[in-house]
C-alpha positions as CSV (number, residue, x, y, z in Angstrom):
1,M,23.4,39.4,85.3
2,L,20.4,37.1,85.3
3,D,19.0,38.4,88.5
4,R,19.0,41.9,86.9
5,R,17.0,40.9,83.9
6,V,14.7,38.9,86.0
7,T,14.1,42.2,88.1
8,I,13.6,44.3,85.1
9,L,11.1,41.8,83.8
10,E,9.2,41.8,86.9
11,T,9.1,45.4,87.0
12,R,7.8,45.6,83.5
13,F,5.0,43.0,84.3
14,D,4.0,45.0,87.5
15,T,3.7,48.1,85.6
16,I,1.9,46.6,82.6
17,L,-0.5,44.2,84.4
18,P,-2.7,46.7,86.3
19,L,-3.4,48.2,83.0
20,L,-4.6,45.2,81.1
21,A,-8.4,44.8,81.1
22,T,-10.0,41.9,82.8
23,K,-13.1,39.8,81.8
24,T,-15.1,42.1,84.0
25,D,-13.9,44.9,82.2
26,L,-14.6,43.6,78.9
27,A,-18.1,42.5,79.9
28,E,-18.9,45.9,81.1
29,L,-17.6,47.4,78.1
30,R,-19.5,45.1,75.9
31,G,-22.7,46.0,77.9
32,E,-22.2,49.9,77.4
33,F,-21.5,49.1,73.7
34,M,-24.6,47.1,73.2
35,T,-26.6,49.7,74.9
36,K,-25.4,52.4,72.7
37,L,-25.6,50.4,69.5
38,A,-29.4,49.6,70.5
39,E,-29.9,53.6,70.8
40,T,-28.3,54.1,67.7
41,K,-30.2,51.6,65.9
42,A,-33.6,53.2,67.3
43,E,-32.4,56.8,66.3
44,L,-31.6,55.5,62.6
45,K,-34.8,53.6,62.2
46,A,-36.6,56.8,63.4
47,E,-34.8,59.0,60.8
48,I,-35.1,56.5,58.0
49,R,-38.9,56.4,58.7
50,A,-39.3,60.2,58.7
51,E,-37.2,60.5,55.8
52,S,-39.5,57.7,54.0
53,A,-42.5,59.7,54.7
54,R,-41.2,62.9,53.5
55,L,-39.9,61.0,50.1
56,S,-43.6,59.6,50.2
57,R,-45.3,62.9,50.4
58,W,-42.8,64.4,47.7
59,M,-43.7,61.5,45.3
60,A,-47.3,61.9,45.6
61,T,-47.1,65.6,45.1
62,M,-45.1,65.1,41.9
63,A,-47.6,62.5,40.6
64,I,-50.6,64.8,41.3
65,T,-48.8,67.8,39.6
66,M,-48.1,65.4,36.6
67,V,-51.6,64.6,36.4
68,L,-52.8,67.9,36.4
69,G,-50.0,69.0,33.8
70,F,-50.9,66.5,31.2
71,G,-54.7,66.9,32.1
72,G,-54.2,70.8,31.1
73,M,-52.1,69.7,28.1
74,F,-54.6,67.6,27.0
75,V,-57.7,70.0,27.6
76,T,-55.6,72.6,25.8
77,L,-55.0,70.2,22.7
78,L,-58.6,69.4,22.6
79,T,-59.7,73.0,22.7
80,L,-57.1,74.0,19.9
81,L,-58.0,71.2,17.5
82,P,-60.2,72.2,14.6
83,R,-63.7,70.7,14.9
């Protein structure tokens, strides 16, 4: 009975052990992960810079539009006031 149980356990270990990762496998996986992480980080930085530039242009356009709008209102009010 004990021999049979040991044989079953040995068979399970022999089946499972080749599937487990080794230190080399983990180091390789870590290297790939770090490379992919660096690439993703660079892509995100580029996207953030592009979006920041787009928002800066939008804000500058809005500021110019507001200045022109308030200037036009001011000129209109000055021309409509009785002298």
